[in-house]
Structure formats: C-alpha cells, structure tokens
C-alpha positions in Angstrom: 12.8 -15.6 26.4 12.5 -12.3 26.6 9.1 -10.1 26.6 9.0 -6.8 25.0 6.7 -4.2 26.3 7.5 -2.1 23.0 8.6 -2.5 19.6 12.5 -2.8 20.4 14.0 -4.4 23.4 15.4 -1.9 26.3 19.4 -1.7 26.3 19.5 -4.1 29.4 17.5 -6.7 27.7 19.8 -6.5 24.5 23.2 -7.1 27.0 21.3 -9.9 28.4 20.5 -11.5 25.1 24.2 -11.1 24.3 26.0 -12.9 27.4 23.1 -15.8 26.1 24.5 -15.9 22.4 28.1 -15.3 23.7 27.6 -18.3 26.1 26.1 -20.5 23.0 22.5 -20.4 24.4 19.7 -19.5 22.2 17.6 -16.1 22.9 14.1 -15.5 21.9 12.3 -12.2 22.0 8.4 -12.2 22.1 5.9 -9.5 21.5 2.6 -10.6 23.4 0.3 -8.1 21.6 1.3 -9.6 18.6 1.5 -13.1 19.9 5.1 -13.1 17.6 8.1 -14.8 18.7 11.2 -14.6 16.9 14.5 -16.2 17.4 17.7 -13.9 17.7 20.9 -15.0 16.1 24.0 -12.8 16.0 22.6 -11.2 13.0 19.4 -10.1 14.3 21.2 -8.7 17.5 23.2 -6.5 15.5 20.0 -5.7 13.7 18.0 -4.9 16.9 20.9 -3.0 18.6 21.4 -0.6 15.1 17.8 0.2 15.6 17.4 1.0 19.6 20.7 3.6 18.9 18.8 5.0 16.0 15.8 5.3 17.7 17.3 6.8 20.6 19.1 9.4 18.1 16.1 9.8 16.7 13.9 10.6 19.9 16.8 13.1 21.5 17.5 14.7 18.4 15.3 14.1 15.2 12.0 15.1 17.3 13.1 18.0 19.2 14.0 19.5 15.4 10.7 18.6 13.9 8.7 20.2 16.6 10.9 23.2 16.6 10.4 23.5 13.0 6.7 23.0 13.3 6.4 25.5 15.7 8.4 28.2 14.2 6.0 27.4 11.0 2.7 27.6 13.5 3.7 31.2 14.7 2.7 33.3 11.2 -0.3 31.3 11.3 -1.7 32.3 14.8 -0.6 36.3 14.1 -2.4 35.8 10.8 -6.0 35.0 12.2 -5.0 37.3 15.3 -5.1 39.8 12.7 -8.1 38.6 11.4 -9.8 38.8 14.8 -10.0 35.3 15.3 -8.2 33.4 17.9 -8.8 29.6 17.8 -9.4 27.9 21.0 -9.0 24.4 21.6 -12.0 22.3 20.0 -12.1 19.1 22.7 -15.8 18.3 22.4 -15.3 18.3 18.6 -12.3 16.1 19.0 -14.2 13.7 21.7 -17.1 13.4 19.2 -14.8 12.4 15.9 -13.0 9.8 18.4 -16.1 8.3 19.1 -17.0 8.0 15.4 -13.7 6.7 14.8 -14.4 3.5 17.5 -17.5 2.9 15.8 -16.4 3.6 12.2 -17.5 0.5 9.9 -17.3 0.4 6.3 -21.3 -0.2 4.4 -20.7 -2.6 1.3 -21.9 -1.6 -2.0 -24.3 -3.2 -4.0 -22.8 -5.7 -6.9 -23.2 -3.7 -10.2 -26.8 -4.3 -11.9 -27.1 -4.4 -15.8 -29.0 -1.5 -17.1 -29.0 -1.9 -21.1 -25.6 -2.7 -22.3 -23.6 -1.5 -19.1 -23.4 -2.7 -15.6 -24.2 0.5 -13.2 -24.8 0.8 -10.0 -28.3 1.0 -8.6 -29.7 4.3 -7.3 -28.8 7.8 -7.0 -25.2 9.1 -6.4 -24.5 11.4 -3.8 -21.4 13.4 -4.9 -20.5 15.6 -1.4 -18.5 18.8 -1.1 -18.3 21.2 2.3 -15.0 22.9 1.4 -16.4 26.3 1.2 -13.2 28.2 1.6 -12.0 26.5 -1.5 -11.7 29.1 -4.4 -13.4 26.9 -7.4 -9.9 26.4 -9.0 -10.5 22.6 -9.1 -14.4 23.2 -10.5 -13.1 21.3 -13.6 -11.6 18.7 -12.0 -14.6 17.8 -9.9 -16.9 18.0 -12.9 -14.9 15.3 -14.5 -15.3 13.0 -11.5 -19.3 13.9 -11.6 -19.3 12.9 -15.0 -17.5 9.6 -14.1 -20.0 8.8 -11.9 -22.7 9.8 -14.0 -21.9 7.4 -16.4 -22.2 4.3 -13.8 -25.4 5.6 -12.1 -28.6 5.8 -12.9 -28.6 10.1 -11.3 -25.9 11.7 -9.5 -26.7 14.9 -7.8 -24.5 16.9 -6.0 -24.3 18.8 -3.0 -21.5 21.5 -3.3 -21.0 24.9 -1.5 -20.5 27.0 -4.9 -22.6 26.7 -8.3 -20.5 24.9 -11.3 -21.2 26.5 -14.5 -19.4 22.5 -15.9 -22.2 20.7 -14.0 -25.1 22.7 -15.7 -24.1 21.6 -19.1 -23.8 18.0 -17.9 -27.6 17.9 -16.9 -26.4 17.1 -13.4 -28.8 18.5 -10.7 -26.7 20.7 -8.1 -28.0 22.0 -4.6 -26.1 24.9 -3.6 -25.3 25.0 0.2 -24.8 28.2 1.8 -21.2 28.7 3.8 -21.4 28.9 7.6 -19.5 31.8 7.8 -17.7 34.4 5.6 -14.4 34.3 6.7 -12.2 30.9 6.3 -10.7 30.9 9.7 -9.5 27.6 11.6 -12.2 27.6 13.8 -14.7 28.3 11.1 -13.2 25.3 9.4 -13.5 23.0 12.0 -17.0 24.4 13.0 -18.6 23.3 9.4 -19.6 20.0 10.2 -22.2 21.3 12.6 -23.1 23.5 9.7 -23.8 21.2 6.7 -24.7 17.8 9.0 -28.4 18.9 8.9 -28.4 19.7 5.3 -26.7 16.4 3.9 -28.6 14.0 6.3 -31.9 15.9 5.0 -30.6 15.3 1.7 -30.1 11.8 2.5 -33.3 10.5 4.4 -34.7 12.4 0.9 -32.7 10.5 -1.6 -32.1 7.9 -0.1 -28.9 7.5 -2.3 -27.4 4.0 -3.1 -23.8 5.9 -2.4 -21.7 9.0 -1.0 -19.2 10.3 -2.6 -16.8 12.7 -1.3 -13.6 14.3 -1.3 -12.1 14.5 1.8 -10.6 17.8 3.1 -9.6 19.3 6.3 -11.5 18.6 9.5 -14.9 17.8 7.9 -16.3 14.8 9.0 -20.3 14.7 7.6 -19.9 12.6 5.2 -18.5 9.7 7.4 -20.8 10.2 10.7 -23.9 10.2 7.9 -22.5 6.6 6.3 -22.4 5.5 9.7 -25.8 6.6 11.1 -27.8 5.8 7.9 -25.9 2.9 6.7 -24.7 5.0 3.3 -22.1 3.1 1.3 -19.2 5.8 1.6 -16.6 6.5 -1.4 -13.9 9.0 -0.4 -11.5 10.5 -2.9 -8.1 11.1 -0.6 -5.8 13.8 -1.8 -3.2 13.4 1.0 -2.9 15.0 4.4 -0.4 18.2 3.1 -3.0 18.6 0.0 -5.8 19.0 2.4 -3.9 21.5 5.0 -2.6 23.6 2.3 -6.1 23.8 0.5 -7.6 24.7 4.0 -4.3 26.7 5.9 -2.3 27.8 2.7 -0.1 25.2 3.9 0.8 26.5 7.3 1.2 25.3 10.6 -2.7 24.1 11.6 -3.9 24.8 15.3 -5.7 22.2 15.2 -3.7 19.0 14.0 -5.1 16.3 16.1 -8.8 17.4 15.3 -7.9 17.3 11.4 -5.7 13.9 12.1 -8.9 12.2 13.9 -11.4 13.6 11.1 -9.1 12.1 8.2 -8.8 8.9 10.0 -12.7 8.5 10.5 -13.5 9.3 6.7 -10.9 6.5 6.1 -12.2 4.1 8.4 -15.5 4.5 7.4 -15.0 4.5 3.6 -16.3 1.4 1.3 -13.7 2.0 -1.1 -10.8 5.0 -0.7 -9.9 6.6 -4.4 -5.8 7.4 -4.2 -4.4 9.2 -7.0 -1.2 7.3 -6.9 0.8 4.3 -5.2 2.2 6.6 -2.8 -1.3 7.8 -1.6 -2.2 4.2 -1.1 0.8 3.8 1.0 0.5 5.8 3.2 -3.3 4.9 3.6 -2.1 1.4 4.3 -0.1 2.5 6.6 -2.2 4.0 9.0 -4.3 0.5 9.0 -6.6 0.7 6.4 -7.1 -2.7 4.1 -5.8 -2.2 1.1 -8.8 -4.4 -0.5 -10.4 -1.1 0.0 -8.0 1.7 -2.2 -8.3 1.6 -5.2 -5.5 3.5 -7.4 -6.7 6.1 -9.9 -4.1 8.4 -11.4 -6.3 11.4 -12.9 -9.8 11.4 -13.4 -10.3 9.5 -16.7 -11.6 5.9 -16.4 -12.8 6.2 -12.9 -16.2 5.1 -13.7 -15.1 2.1 -15.2 -12.9 1.1 -13.0 -14.7 1.7 -9.9 -17.4 -0.2 -11.0 -14.8 -3.4 -11.7 -13.5 -2.6 -8.2 -17.2 -2.9 -6.7 -17.5 -6.1 -8.7 -14.4 -7.5 -7.6 -15.0 -7.0 -3.9 -18.6 -8.3 -4.1 -17.1 -11.7 -4.8 -13.4 -11.8 -6.1 -12.7 -15.0 -4.0 -15.7 -17.0 -4.5 -14.2 -19.6 -7.2 -10.0 -19.6 -6.0 -9.2 -22.6 -5.1 -6.6 -22.7 -1.3 -3.8 -25.0 -0.2 -4.3 -26.3 3.3 -1.1 -25.2 4.6 -1.8 -25.5 8.3 0.3 -22.3 8.7 -1.6 -19.1 9.3 1.0 -17.2 8.0 0.5 -18.9 4.6 -3.3 -19.1 4.8 -3.2 -15.0 4.7 -1.1 -14.7 2.0 -3.2 -17.0 -0.3 -6.7 -14.7 0.8 -4.7 -11.3 0.5 -3.5 -12.3 -3.0 -6.5 -14.2 -4.2 -8.6 -10.8 -3.2 -6.3 -8.0 -4.3 -3.9 -9.8 -7.0 -0.4 -7.8 -6.9 -0.2 -5.3 -9.6 -3.1 -5.0 -10.7 -3.7 -1.6 -9.3 -1.4 -0.2 -11.8 -4.0 -1.3 -14.8 -4.9 1.7 -15.5 -8.7 2.4 -17.1 -8.6 -0.6 -19.7 -10.9 -3.6 -18.4 -9.8 -6.3 -16.9 -8.4 -9.6 -18.0 -7.8 -8.2 -21.5 -4.9 -8.0 -23.1 -4.5 -4.1 -23.0 -4.9 -3.9 -19.3 -2.1 -6.8 -18.4 0.2 -4.5 -21.0 -0.2 -1.5 -18.6 0.5 -3.5 -15.7 3.6 -4.3 -17.8 4.5 -0.4 -18.9 4.2 0.5 -15.7 6.0 -1.8 -13.6 9.3 -1.8 -16.9 8.6 2.0 -17.2 7.6 3.9 -14.2 8.4 1.7 -11.4 11.5 -0.2 -11.9 12.9 0.7 -15.2 16.0 -1.0 -14.1 14.3 -4.5 -13.8 14.7 -6.0 -17.6 18.3 -5.6 -17.8 18.8 -6.8 -13.6 16.9 -9.4 -13.9 18.3 -10.7 -16.8 14.8 -11.4 -18.8 16.8 -11.7 -22.2 19.3 -13.9 -21.0 18.0 -17.4 -20.8 16.9 -18.5 -24.2 16.3 -22.5 -24.1 16.6 -22.7 -20.3 14.0 -24.0 -18.1 13.1 -21.5 -15.6 10.9 -21.5 -12.6 9.0 -18.5 -10.9 7.8 -19.1 -7.6 5.2 -16.7 -7.4 4.2 -14.6 -10.7 1.8 -12.9 -9.7 0.4 -11.6 -12.7 2.7 -13.6 -15.1 4.2 -10.3 -15.8 8.4 -11.5 -15.3 7.6 -14.8 -16.2 6.3 -13.3 -19.9 9.5 -11.5 -20.2 11.3 -14.8 -19.8 9.0 -16.7 -22.5 9.1 -14.1 -24.8 12.9 -14.4 -25.1 12.7 -18.4 -25.6 13.1 -19.9 -22.0 10.2 -22.8 -21.3 8.7 -21.3 -17.8 6.9 -22.7 -15.2 5.1 -20.4 -12.2 4.1 -21.9 -9.1 2.1 -19.9 -7.1 0.3 -20.4 -3.6 -2.4 -18.3 -4.7 -5.0 -19.6 -7.1 -5.9 -16.3 -8.3 -2.2 -15.5 -9.0 -2.4 -18.6 -11.1 -5.7 -17.9 -12.8 -5.0 -14.5 -14.1 -0.9 -15.1 -14.9 -2.3 -17.7 -17.0 -4.9 -15.4 -19.0 -2.2 -13.1 -19.7 0.1 -15.8 -21.0 -2.9 -17.0 -23.5 -3.6 -13.7 -24.5 0.1 -13.1 -25.1 0.0 -16.3 -27.6 3.1 -17.7 -25.2 3.2 -21.1 -23.5 3.6 -21.8 -19.8 3.4 -24.1 -16.8 1.1 -22.8 -13.8 1.4 -25.3 -10.6 -0.7 -23.9 -7.4 1.6 -25.3 -4.3 3.5 -24.2 -1.5 7.1 -22.9 -2.1 8.3 -24.7 0.9 8.0 -28.0 -0.5 8.1 -27.5 -4.6 6.5 -30.3 -6.4 9.1 -30.7 -8.5 12.2 -33.2 -8.5 16.2 -32.5 -8.1 18.1 -31.0 -10.6 15.1 -30.0 -13.1 15.6 -26.0 -13.8 18.9 -23.8 -15.3 17.0 -20.8 -13.4 14.8 -19.9 -10.4 13.3 -16.1 -10.3 11.7 -14.8 -7.3 10.6 -11.2 -7.0 9.3 -10.1 -3.6 7.8 -12.8 -2.6 10.2 -14.5 0.1 10.3 -12.0 2.3 6.4 -13.2 3.2 7.2 -16.7 3.7 7.3 -18.0 7.6 10.4 -20.2 6.5 12.5 -18.5 4.1 15.8 -20.7 4.8 13.5 -23.7 3.9 12.5 -21.9 0.3 15.8 -21.4 -0.6 17.3 -24.8 0.6 14.2 -25.8 -2.1 15.6 -23.7 -4.8 18.9 -25.3 -4.3 17.4 -28.2 -4.2 15.4 -28.1 -8.1 18.1 -26.5 -10.0 20.3 -27.9 -12.2 24.4 -28.1 -11.2 25.8 -24.7 -12.1 22.1 -23.3 -12.4 21.2 -19.7 -10.9 18.8 -18.0 -8.7 18.0 -14.7 -9.0 15.8 -13.3 -5.6 14.7 -9.9 -4.3 14.3 -9.3 -1.1 13.1 -6.0 0.9 16.4 -4.4 2.1 16.7 -3.1 5.9 19.5 -0.9 4.7 17.2 1.3 2.4 15.9 4.8 2.7 12.1 3.3 2.5 13.2 1.6 5.2 14.9 4.0 7.7 12.9 7.1 6.5 9.5 6.1 5.8 9.2 3.0 8.1 11.6 3.9 11.3 11.1 7.5 11.2 7.8 8.7 10.1 5.9 5.7 11.0 8.2 4.2 14.0 8.9 7.3 15.7 7.0 10.3 14.7 3.8 8.3 14.4 4.8 6.9 18.1 4.0 3.2 16.2 7.0 1.8 17.8 5.8 2.1 21.1 3.2 -0.6 20.6 4.3 -2.8 18.0 7.3 -4.3 16.4 8.8 -3.4 13.3 8.0 -6.5 11.7 4.0 -5.6 12.7 5.1 -2.3 11.2 5.8 -3.1 7.9 3.2 -5.9 7.9 0.6 -2.7 8.5 2.2 -0.2 5.6 3.8 -2.5 2.8 1.3 -5.6 2.3 -2.3 -5.4 4.0 -5.2 -8.1 3.1 -8.6 -8.1 2.0 -9.6 -9.8 5.7 -8.2 -8.2 7.8 -4.9 -10.3 7.7 -1.4 -8.7 7.8 1.0 -10.9 6.3 4.2 -11.4 7.0 7.3 -9.0 6.2 10.6 -9.2 6.8 13.6 -7.2 5.5 17.1 -8.5 5.1 20.6 -6.7 5.4 23.4 -7.8 2.6 25.2 -10.4 5.0 22.0 -11.5 5.9 20.7 -12.3 2.8 24.1 -13.6 2.0 23.8 -15.9 4.8 20.2 -17.4 3.6 22.2 -18.3 0.1 26.0 -19.8 1.8 24.8 -23.5 0.3 25.4 -21.4 -3.3 28.9 -20.2 -5.2 29.3 -16.8 -7.2 26.7 -15.1 -4.7 26.4 -11.6 -5.9 23.8 -9.1 -3.9 23.2 -5.7 -5.7 20.3 -3.0 -4.2 17.9 -1.2 -6.6 14.5 0.3 -6.3 14.2 4.4 -5.5 12.3 6.7 -7.0 12.9 10.4 -7.3 10.1 11.6 -5.7 11.2 9.8 -2.5 14.2 11.8 -2.4 14.6 15.5 -0.8 13.9 17.7 -4.3 17.8 18.9 -3.8 19.1 15.5 -3.5 17.4 14.1 -6.8 20.2 14.4 -9.0 21.8 11.6 -6.7 19.2 9.3 -7.8 21.5 7.3 -10.1 23.4 6.6 -7.1 20.8 6.2 -4.3 19.5 3.5 -6.0 22.4 1.4 -5.8 23.1 2.2 -1.7 20.1 2.9 -0.7 17.0 1.0 -3.0 14.1 -0.8 -1.4 15.4 -4.0 -3.2 18.2 -6.4 -2.7 18.9 -8.6 -5.6 20.5 -11.6 -4.7 22.2 -13.7 -8.0 24.0 -16.9 -6.6 24.7 -20.3 -8.8 24.8 -23.7 -7.6 27.8 -25.4 -7.3 28.7 -28.2 -10.4 28.9 -27.6 -13.8 25.5 -27.3 -15.5 25.1 -28.0 -19.8 22.7 -25.5 -20.4 23.5 -22.8 -17.2 27.0 -22.7 -17.7 26.3 -20.1 -20.8 24.6 -17.7 -18.5 26.0 -14.1 -17.8 27.4 -13.6 -14.9 
C-alpha cells in the first residue's frame, strides 16, 4: 500500500507500483486525508502514469505561459490607474478580514413560505442590495425584473442601491439611494467600498429586520455576506460568474487584487442560503468550489425567479421528510440516496413551471433532448425496443424511461433513491403511461435471471462503489441475446482534462491536496448534506474490460457543448464530440440467441 501526500503518486512510487504488478503482486494507493483506498491494476497504473506526465507538463509549460499572459494583460491596467493618479497598494488587512469571515461562514436558513391569500409568500420584508456604484446602469432593467419577482413572493421589498431607478418607482418599490464612497472607480476605491457601505446597510437591516437579503454579488464586495453572518439574516445571492464581475468592475483588464476578489466571492458563496445561477455552467463552477449543490438554483434569465425561489425554499425545508431509504450498510450508497432524494437529477432544468406538473416534466425533457444532448434519442435507441421488456437502473425523473414506454416497451425502473421513484411514477401518471417502479439496490437486483431484453442506465454506474458487480447483475437479468446500453463518464474527454485536471487540479492547486476522484466529487456531483458521492471516469479499454462477459461490445463517445470549446474551434463540434465527449456509451449483447432481443438494431 502506497500512501500519497498529494492527489497523484510520485514518479518513484509509480515505478515501485509497476514492479509490484510485474511480479504478480497487488498494489493499493491510499489518500489519508480522504480516507480512501484504491486498488491499482494495470489499467489504473497506466491512467496514473498519464496523469503524472500530463500534470508535470502543465506545471512546467502551461502555468508559466498562463502567468505570462496574465502579466501581459495586467500592465495596461497598472498604467491606466497610474495615469488617473491612483496606484493600488496591497490590501492585506482586507484580505485577512475576508479570510476570517470565510472561515466562520455558515448559511442562515430561510423560513418556509407562509400562506398569504391564495399564494405562498416569504414572510417579512425582503432587502435587495446593490453596492456596485461604478456600474453604468445598463442593467437596471434586469434589476427591476428581479425586484418584481421578489415582490411577488414577499410582503414588501426595499432596495438599497447606489443610484436611483425610475423603473422601480413605477412598481411602487421603496428605494434608498446610497452615496458612492468616491467619485472615481479605481481598484482601491472598489475594494474599500465595503467599509463605506457597511454601516449604511447595517443600519437598514437593524431597522427593517429583513426576512432575507438578496444581492447580486460583484467584485470585491462583502457587505451582504458579512451582515448575514453577524445579524443572522438569510442571504440569497445572484451569481453572474467571476469573469463577468471583473469585466463590469475593471473593464475585463487583469486585476491588481485577484486574491481579494476571489476571497470576497468565496465568502459570498459560502455564506449564501441560496445561490441563483443563470446557467448550468455557472452551477458547475460554483459546486466545483465545494459549495453544496442543494443551495444552487439554476434560473436562466429572470422570468419565473420568484416562483422557483419560493418552491426552492419549500423544498429545502422538507424535501426528504417522507423519502424512504434502504439500509445498505455502505456509506457511499447512503450518500447517494441522501443526495438524490434532496436534489432530484435534472430538476434544475425545469424552467418556470409549477413542480410536479406535466409541463414541468416536459420542460426537463425539452432541455435534455434539445439543448443538452440532442444526440441522445437516436444513440440510446429509444424508438427501437417496441414490445421488449426494458429495465432502467437509476431512472431519475423517468424522462428517458418514458421515451421507451411511449415507443411500445414494457418498462421497469429500479432506483436507490425513493424520491426519484416518486417523481418518475408521477411523470408516468401525468403522461398516461404504465411502468413498474422498484426501490432497490442495483448491486443486487431483485429480479430473476433472464428477465429483460434491454437494461439501460444513463450516468449511474460511475457512482456505484462496486461497478463490476452491477455489470454482473445486468448480465444475469438479461435474456440471452439481450442488450445493455450504459453511459459512464469518459476520462479521455475535453471536460475531464481541460476543466477537471487543468483548471481545477493544476491552476487552482486542488491536485496538491486531493485525488482526482475527490475533485470530480466536488465538481461533478454534490449532495444536500455535504456528502460527496463517489464519481469515476473510464477509458474505453476500462469500459471494455467491465463488459468482457458480453458479446459485440461497441463504445461510442458523445456529449460536448459548443460553448465548452474555444470560439475558433466550435466548427469542429461534430468531430470533437465523438473524440472528446464527456460520455462513453457502452452497447453490449449477452451471448446467446434471444427471441425478442434478436431484432434489436445493432
């Protein structure tokens, strides 16, 4: 057993592991901080060697190039501020204060909505806060839409802003215009703004005693997060993304205070009760920084923010009260149950519709097949299994399983999360479809041998502690000639190497203190109770080895969005997706001639 001091073994450790394997021995690697042990076979050793070599190259060549580019862009910024008569100095005192606040950060829970007339409302006054006095007012219309959404679910909203907004006057919303700290908008003025706005906002909070404080976080601003912590006020933040905040504050130039901006942003995210993100990409960025995914609400645009926010608060308060759990005796499986019961997969893409309605399920479906994965219906063969017995492992909301059912299959859903099963069953009921829903563990399926013509699983097996055991169960319950269609994450993918290894592992230094498995758990999946369920990624050869008991194993690669590629390479998307997609889809046939399965398209 080799104890690792960082996320990857050293080169001497790699050589020793190779010697152990060459002599027929067994080797394990151990991450003491994570209390994780992993067996290393030949396939895993090759993967570790690839990682060590790639990270070594990234540190020696990639990081210096990245720093040089940053320095090159930073020079004009410094000259600009010097020309204006402002030469920024290091604000170590502010950084220390932000660090201490971040260490003490603890989200303050929101009270459940109370009935007010015909609708549920958040009791008390809502306080909307903006301290970005340097902004030009070009987004005032968007701000007024957000305030209107908040007013619809609150008894009253009061706005504290650095400038008067005539649109809010027409809504009858009370405004308090705060004088700017300085007439100029240099970086020194920006980072010192909290010392000016802090007493003003604190006095307003002590007078109004708001039920919640809503803030669109901006570069270097920490007033809302600090007062939430000090006064115990629930804190809702709108997260536009780090790049957007810097662009708005300093015209996108390289900042003099990157550490300070990053720490103020981290404080806001750690203290936030709810984080409103405008896209799934922003959600991934937030959760990759260790923020609980159950606190992130994805709202594309401002429309419907109020309804979704109210529903989100209701769900936070009691989403798991009636969800049953299976006693598995496995901590990883227990984490998975708690995660998906509290935070149903795909529900963040439901838009503005009322949860658990037919339109809500249809919005999830439209996003899945039109925006996220247009390739899925054909690749997953939804229309090619009429008359077959289909089992899905981990059906989530039942979106994919419904496609098989609508095309004539007899379907069964087995899921470890009772909350998922309840939603999937409701989805089928609203669509007028029939299905069987079973609460059980895929590592020990409650079905007799040779029961199904197709076993389907999309994005589930890479979360199981004993994936090979699940594959053996799939083989057992399939009829001879039956098919398995299974998606797992791909190690050789753009998402894995660019985002997880380069951005998080190397640039943010996460590989210095944690394994790639831990990085994936933090960035790919997060639970509602600070658990970090297991996440694995596979090479094609590794996936092939999992299904070695099957015949005619075919593996295709999919799932890459245009916005993930540099703008100059987006025209290569069709080819890039097939070579660098985040999903490996394994299609395998059980040996033998099955009567029903034999006519399935290969």
